[in-house]
N, C-alpha and C positions, 0 to 999 in steps of 0.2 A: 442331387447326387447324379454323377455320370452313369450312363448305362455301361455295365461291365459284363463280360462273358467270362465264366470260369471254364477252363479246359483241363481235363485230367488225362494223363497219358501213363498207363500202368502196364507192367509186364506181370505175368502170372506163371509161377513155377510150383511144382509139387514135390520137389526133392531137395535134399540138403545142398547148400551152396558149397562149392569147392573151396578148400582152404588155400591151395596154391592157385595163383591167378596168372595164367599165361598172357593175359591182356593187360597186366598191370604196369608194363613199361611202355613208353611212347613207341618204340620200335616194334614191340610185340603186338600192340593194338593195331598199328597201321598194317602190319603184315597180315594179320588174320582178318581184318576188315576188308582188305583187298581180296584175299582168298575167298571170302564169303560173297562180297558184292560183285566181283568180276572174276579174276583169276591171276595167279602168279605167273602164268604162261602168257607172254605178251601177244601170242597169236590167237588166243581164245576170244571168241566173240560172245559175251554174256548177254542174255536176254532176260530182262526183268519185266514181267507182265502184270497188269492190274486191271481190275474189273469191279467198279463200285458205283457210287451215286453222287449226285450234286444236289444239295439243298439250297433253297433261298431263305433268307430271314428278313423280316421287316418288323418295324416297331409300330404298334398301334396305340390307341388312346390310353390304355392302361400302363404304358411305359415299359411293357415287357415285350421281348422278341417273340415273333410267331414264325414257325418253321414249316416249310413245305418242300417235299421232294419234287424236283423239276425234271431231271433226266438221268439216265445211266451214263457212266463215263468209263471208257475202256481204251487201253493203249499199252505201249511197251517202250522201253528204253533199250538200246543196243550199245554195248560198251566194251572197250578193251583198255588195259592198263599196262604200261611198260615203265621200267626203272631207268633213271638217268645215272650218269657216272657219279654224281655227288650223293647218291643214295636216295634221293627223292623220287617220287613217282608221278607220272603224267597219266591222267584219265581222259580218254577220248570217247565221247558218246553223242548221240542224238536221240530224240524221242518224238513219238507221234501218238495222238489220242483222238478218239471220236466221241461224239455225244449220241446217245441212242434213245429212241422213243420208249417211254415207260410201258406202253401197252404192247407194242409189237417187237421191240428190240431193234427196229430199223435204224440204220445210221442216218442221222438228221442232216439235211441240207438247209431246211427252213423250219422254224418253230413258231407256233402261235403263243405269244407272250401272255402268260396268265395274269400278269400285272397290268398290262396296257391293252390287251386283246388285239395287238398289232402283230403282223407277220415280221419275224426277224430273220435275217440271213445268219446262218450258223457258220462260225469260223472254227474249223478243227484246230487242234494243237499240233504244230509242226515246228519244233524247236531244234535248230541246227546251227551251231554246235551247242552242246552242254558239256563243256570241258572243265578240267580242274587240275591244279598242281597240288599234289598231296604230300604233306610233311608229317613226321612223327608227332604224335600227341595221343593222350588217353581220353577217350570219350566214355559216356555212360554205358555200362555193361554189367552183366551178371552171368555166372556160369554154374551149372549143376553137372552131375555126371551124365545127364541125358541131353541137355540143351544149353546153348549159350545165346544170350540175348544182347543185341546192340540197340541203343536208343540214340537217335539224332534229331534234335528239335531246333529249328532255325526260324527265328522271327525276323521279319524284313521291314526296313524303313529306309526308302531311298526316293529320289525325285521320280515322279511318275512320268514315263515316256509320253503319256497322253495328257499334256497340260490343259487345264480347263479353258484357257483363252483360245487355243487352237482347235480343241476337240471337245466343245461344250457338251455334246450329247453322250460322248463316250468316256469322259474322264470322271473319276471318283474324287478327284482333288489333286492338289499339288504334289503330295507324297503318296507313294505306293506303300500301303501297310498290309502285311499279311504274315502268314506263318506256315511252315511245312513241318510235320511231325512224323517221324519214322520209327517203327519198332520192328526188329527183325530177329527171327529165331533160326538157329542152325544146329545140326547134330554135333555135340561136343566131340564124340568119338571121331567123326570125319574131319572136323575143323582142325583138331590137333594131331591128325595123322600126317606126318611129314612126307609121306610118299604121294600125297594128293596135292595137286596144284590148284584145284577149285572144288567148292562144295555148293550144294543147293541151300536155299533159304526159303522161309515162309514168313511173311510179315504183314503189318498193317500200316497204312498211310492215311494221314488226315491232313486237311488243309483248311485254313481260314483265310478269307480274302475279300476284296471288294467285288462289286457287281462285275460280271463279264461285260466288257465294253460293248459287245454286239447286242446286249439287251437294251441299250440306249436308256439307261436309268440315271445317268449323270451323277449328281451328288446326293441323290435320294438316300435317306437313311436305310441301312441294311447291307446285305452282302451274301456271301456264300460259305457253306460248310461242305467239305468234300470228305468222303470216306471210301476206302477201297482196301480189300486184301490184295497183297501182291506176292509174287513168288518167282523164282528163277526157272526158266524153261531150258530144256537141253539145247534148243536151237530155234530159229524162226519157223522151222517146219512144224513146230508144236503149237504155233499160234492158232486160234480159231480160224476156220477156213475162210469165213467171209471177211474177217479183219485182215488176214494175209492177202487175199485177192484185192481188197480195197487198197492196201499198201502198194502192191505190185502195180496197180493201175495209176495211183496218184503220187506215191513217194517211193519209187523203187530203190533209191539210194539209201533209204532208212533200213534196208535189210542188212546193212553192214555199218559199223561205226566209221567215223571220219579217220583219215589216214594221217593227218597232221594236226598239231596243236595250233588253233587260231582263237582269236577273241575279237570282239566281245561275244559272250554267250547270248543266245537268243532266248527270249521269253515270249509267252503268248501276247503280252502287251506290245512288245517291240515288233513282233511279226504283224500284228494287227495294224500298228502305226505305219509300217512299211507298205502294206497293201493299200491303206487309205491314201497315203502320200502319192503312191503310183497312180491311183485312180484320179486323184485331183490333178496331177501333172498331165494326165491324158484327157482332162476335161470330162471325166465320167462321174456319175453320182457316187457318193461315199458308200452307200449301201445298195446292193443289187440282189434283191431277194429272188432266189430261183424258185421254180415250181417244184414242190416236193413230190418225189415219185409216189406212185400209188402205194398205199400202206399194205404191209403184209398182214398175215393173220395174227391175232392176239396170242401172246405167249405167257403162260403162267409161270411166275418165278418158282425155281426149284427149291423145295425144302423136303429132304428125304424123310419120310415118316418112320422108316426103320431106324435111322439115326436118332430121331427124337424119342422113339419108344425105348431105345437102348439107354439113352440118358435118363428117362423116367425110371427105368429098372434099377439104376445105380443108387437111387435114393440120394443121400447127402454126398456131394463131391466137394472137397475142400482144397484150397490153394493158398499158397503164400503169395502176396502181391507186393509190388514196390513200384514207385514211379513219381512223377512230378505233376504238380498242379500249377497252372498259370492263370493270371488274370489279364484281361484285355479291356482297357478303358476306351471309350469312344475317342477316335482321333489319335490313338497311340498304338504302338506295337505291343506284342505280348511280353510279359515279364514274369520271371519265376516267383512263386509265392511259397510253396511248401514242398518238401519231400514227404511222401506218404508210404507207409508200409504196414502190413498186418495180415489178417486172414480173411479170406472170402469163402463162403459156403453157398453152393447153389443146389437147388432141388427142383426137379421137373416132375410134373404130373400130367397125365393125359386128360384133356377135356372132351374133345371130339376127334373124329378121324383126321381132322386137319388143324387142330389147335391144341396147344399144350400150355400149361401154366408154369411159369418160372418164378420161384421165390429165391431171393438171395439176401444174405446178410454180410455186412462188412464190419470188422472191428480192427482197430489199429491206432496208430499215433501219427501226429504231424511233427516234422523236423525241419530244420533249416535246409535250404537247397543243397543238392549234390554239388561237390563231393563231401562237404563238411558233415551234413546230416546230424546236427546236434538236436536232440529231442526238444520240442517246444510245447507239446501237450502238457497242460497243467501249469504253464508259465505265462508271464506277461508278454504281450506282443503289440506292436504298433501296426495297424493294418494299412493297406495302400492309400487310404484316404486320410491318414493321419490320426485316426481314432485309436485310443488305447483299449486293447482287449485284455482284461485283467487275468483271465484264465482261459487259455486256448483249450478247446475241448479235445477229448479223444474221439477217434472215429468210431461211430456206433450207429449204423443205419440199416434199415431193412426196406425191401421193396418187393412188389408182386407185379408181374407183367404177363399178359396174355400173348403167347407167341404163335405166329402163323407165318405163311409166306408173304404176308404184307410187310412184316418188319424183320424177318430173318430168312436167309437163304443158305443153302449148303452146296458144296462143290467138292468132288473127289479129285485129288491130284497125286502125282508121284514126285517125290523129291529125294535124290540120292538113292533111288531104287526102293525107297520106303513109301508105302501108301498112307495117305492122310485124307481126312475129310475136314474141310474148312467150314465152320459155322460162323457166318457173318450176320450180326444183329445190329440194326440201326434203330436205337431207342432214344427218343427225345423225352427227357424227364425234367420235371421242374414244377 
């Protein structure tokens, strides 16, 4: 049997879903998606900021993947959108990200590879442009009287810019296989307020992909999982101070979006290839590991004990959830498997001053993928390997997890003048 990863991408709401759907038409969905993700004002420069983690996974003798957090990942996209005469929209953006040390939070210029014990040159993400032509269409979404969620899941399969024959140390194979999964929430009251041209959002971004080329792991089995909360800032002035200064010093043009639509779009792999090609043309080594600056002081991840104690005081907290499950076979891109929906109940209890126990239970059913969503639990189904499942089960699972700042962090933010606390938990279960 091929090694497969199952990926679940769910949204959670606690209120009744709206009967009228302002996003139910292609034109309506596009309008509100732009209002959320950028602005209906073409002069507005929208800043989307993320701060999360990168995991590596490898397969060992038991045939199962083993995961390990490698570094933090922080960056932002800056974007503007304008409308063409034919009614379509043009999105102009660029994005930059840095990798940070797990202990100190320092921006990494070099990294001691935990797999090879060799020093690697770290290549930041600097993608310019990341442009798009936008046309009407209805994507996955859900609205309540409090919040509206947008889901965008994109699995990729295209020729790898780093072909194995030319870049044997850096290439994961002839095809680039990966996926980007986005889930975004915004306040419904603000989103559907026609006097506003833009609104804030809070979301979650996940990515599955091959080894970063600068790790020099070639076609070794494994790859990366990325996780990050992300949200819209009011301007680049709201970026963390050290990230803002680093951008000013290294990529000042990234403080504004591009002014014109150009292509092709740049990706980390294409940027890496261009740098290596330029070094080869100049007769320089492919990899030039710099001396890492002196490390800063250790920084403990933030998990607000008052937040966790509040959650513990609430006893059972119940949500309605819905979303998509995907399967990823080795050597293939992701494919939809089931739509999932049901009820989730969480309970927190305090263990020590710095740890809490989280119990959760999920019940629900499996259905065919969105938008059909025909119930499948209790029915016959042919799985991705061609085996007949005579009775698809209902969702009924429980788990208990010890929570600390080793696997959960919290962050206070402001979105549309409302104060939120983001609780981000990275839990590897299996």
